[in-house]
C-alpha positions in Angstrom: 12.6 -1.4 -16.8 11.1 2.0 -15.4 8.6 1.9 -12.7 6.6 4.9 -11.8 5.3 4.0 -8.0 2.6 5.4 -6.1 1.0 5.7 -3.0 -1.8 7.1 -1.4 -3.3 4.4 0.9 -2.8 5.9 4.2 -1.8 9.3 5.6 1.1 9.6 3.0 1.0 10.9 -0.8 4.2 9.7 -2.4 5.5 8.9 -5.8 9.0 7.8 -7.3 10.5 6.6 -10.5 12.5 3.5 -9.9 14.8 1.7 -12.5 14.9 -1.9 -11.9 18.0 -2.7 -13.8 20.3 -1.0 -11.3 17.7 -1.4 -8.4 17.6 2.4 -8.1 15.2 5.0 -7.1 15.5 7.8 -9.4 13.8 10.3 -8.1 11.2 10.5 -5.7 8.6 13.2 -3.7 6.1 13.1 -1.2 4.6 14.4 2.3 2.8 12.9 5.1 -0.2 15.0 4.5 -3.2 13.3 6.1 -5.8 14.3 3.7 -6.4 16.0 0.2 -4.9 13.5 -1.7 -6.6 14.3 -5.2 -5.1 17.8 -5.2 -1.5 16.9 -4.7 -0.3 13.1 -6.1 0.1 14.9 -9.6 2.3 17.0 -7.9 4.4 14.3 -6.7 4.4 12.5 -9.9 5.0 15.5 -11.6 8.1 16.1 -8.9 9.5 12.6 -8.9 9.7 12.3 -13.0 11.5 15.6 -12.5 14.2 14.6 -9.8 14.5 11.6 -11.9 15.2 13.4 -15.1 13.0 11.5 -17.0 9.7 12.4 -18.9 6.2 10.4 -18.2 6.7 9.0 -21.7 10.0 6.6 -20.2 7.6 4.9 -17.9 7.7 1.2 -18.7 4.9 0.5 -15.9 3.0 2.0 -13.0 2.6 0.2 -9.8 0.1 1.6 -7.0 -0.7 0.7 -3.2 -4.1 -1.0 -3.7 -5.0 -1.0 0.5 -6.0 -1.9 2.9 -6.2 1.5 4.0 -7.8 5.1 3.6 -10.8 4.6 1.4 -10.6 7.9 -0.3 -6.7 7.6 -0.9 -6.8 4.3 -2.4 -9.6 5.3 -4.5 -7.3 8.2 -5.8 -4.2 6.4 -6.4 -5.6 3.4 -8.2 -8.1 5.5 -10.6 -4.5 8.1 -11.2 -2.4 4.6 -11.9 -5.6 3.0 -14.3 -5.3 6.6 -15.9 -1.8 6.8 -16.6 -1.5 3.5 -17.5 -4.3 4.1 -20.3 -2.8 7.0 -21.7 0.7 5.7 -22.0 -0.4 2.5 -23.4 1.6 0.7 -20.2 0.5 -2.3 -17.7 -0.3 -1.0 -13.8 0.0 -3.6 -10.7 -1.6 -3.1 -7.7 0.9 -3.5 -4.9 -0.8 -4.4 -0.8 0.1 -1.8 1.5 0.7 -5.0 4.3 3.0 -6.6 1.9 4.7 -3.4 1.7 4.8 -3.5 5.2 6.0 -7.2 5.8 8.6 -6.6 3.4 9.7 -3.5 5.4 10.0 -5.3 8.4 11.5 -8.8 6.5 14.5 -6.2 5.4 14.9 -5.1 8.9 14.6 -8.8 10.9 16.0 -11.0 8.2 15.0 -14.4 8.4 11.4 -14.5 10.8 8.3 -14.2 9.7 6.4 -11.1 9.8 2.5 -9.8 10.8 1.6 -7.0 9.0 -1.3 -5.2 11.2 -2.9 -2.0 10.5 -5.1 -0.1 12.9 -8.3 0.2 11.0 -9.8 1.9 14.2 -13.2 0.9 15.7 -11.7 -1.6 17.6 -10.2 -3.5 14.1 -7.0 -4.4 12.4 -6.6 -5.2 8.8 -3.5 -7.6 9.0 -1.7 -10.5 7.3 1.1 -12.8 7.8 4.0 -14.0 6.2 6.9 -16.6 6.6 10.7 -15.9 6.7 11.1 -15.8 2.9 8.3 -13.1 2.3 5.3 -15.4 1.3 2.1 -15.2 2.2 0.6 -17.4 4.9 -2.8 -15.8 5.6 -5.0 -14.1 3.3 -5.5 -10.2 4.3 -8.4 -9.8 6.6 -10.0 -7.3 8.9 -10.6 -8.9 12.2 -11.4 -7.5 15.5 -8.8 -7.0 17.9 -9.8 -9.2 20.2 -10.2 -12.0 17.3 -6.8 -10.8 16.4 -5.1 -11.5 19.7 -6.6 -15.0 20.0 -5.6 -15.9 16.3 -2.1 -15.1 16.7 -1.4 -15.2 20.4 1.6 -17.9 20.0 3.2 -15.6 16.8 7.0 -16.1 17.0 7.7 -13.0 14.7 8.1 -9.5 13.9 5.1 -7.4 13.8 4.7 -4.4 12.0 2.5 -1.5 11.5 0.2 0.3 13.3 -2.0 -2.3 14.5 0.9 -4.3 16.0 0.7 -2.9 19.7 -2.6 -3.7 19.8 -2.2 -6.9 19.4 0.8 -7.6 22.1 2.3 -10.5 20.3 6.1 -11.0 18.9 8.5 -8.3 18.4 7.5 -5.1 17.4 9.8 -3.8 14.6 7.7 -0.6 13.3 4.3 1.1 14.2 3.9 3.4 11.1 1.8 2.9 8.5 3.5 5.0 6.2 4.8 2.7 3.5 8.1 2.9 2.1 7.6 3.9 -1.5 10.9 2.7 -2.9 9.7 -0.9 -1.4 6.0 -0.2 -3.5 8.5 0.3 -6.6 10.5 -3.0 -6.4 7.7 -5.3 -5.6 5.6 -3.6 -8.9 8.6 -4.3 -11.1 8.4 -7.9 -9.4 4.7 -8.2 -9.9 2.7 -10.4 -13.0 0.7 -7.6 -14.4 -1.9 -10.6 -15.5 -2.7 -11.5 -11.9 -1.5 -8.2 -9.6 -4.4 -5.6 -11.3 -4.9 -2.4 -9.8 -8.3 -3.6 -7.8 -8.7 -1.6 -4.3 -8.5 -3.5 -1.7 -11.3 -3.0 0.7 -11.6 -5.3 4.0 -14.6 -3.2 5.1 -17.0 -0.8 3.7 -16.5 2.9 3.5 -16.9 4.6 7.0 -18.8 7.3 5.3 -22.7 5.8 4.0 -25.3 7.9 2.4 -28.3 8.6 4.8 -31.3 6.3 3.9 -33.8 8.6 4.5 -32.7 11.6 2.2 -31.5 9.0 -0.7 -33.0 10.3 -4.2 -35.0 7.3 -5.8 -33.8 6.5 -9.3 -36.3 7.0 -12.2 
């Protein structure tokens, strides 16, 4: 199966073409751009396809990170994945950013439980814990740093992601939120399209909200 993987959940904008039969990344492209995912994503997709020497029609499945993370970035990535899936008549699946971060840590420290934590700003973290086999132990959630410290005070495992250093528990194995697009591709290939729908995983509302005083009443 040939998978097109897309990530816009954080400051990175990446795409990769993956062959699940040989467990090989055929081509990839991307950069840490901060903002401007809508303008750069298709450029990354085209570059990944060119590097893989595959036409878009050769794609069997699209995998996309669904968050938590950047509200705008997630929206761009999911909308693009859905649009490509519709145009190609192929399935699209969603992959949690926390799951990707946890899998990276589990590969680096095999045999250990993992707590994936993303700095959500405003003194909050997005986090989810996984056992040593990679199975989710808790649901993804947004917690205050204080509540997260209390909840996971006795955690004895690997801690990954930018929120890890805020918690002061476990063994840090990475503090970046730039997800590995190869892991997105592998998790996407293994996902069940019937249950892993590409639906944004927003654990809280957007930071930018309309000003009620300037809202236009609907007729």
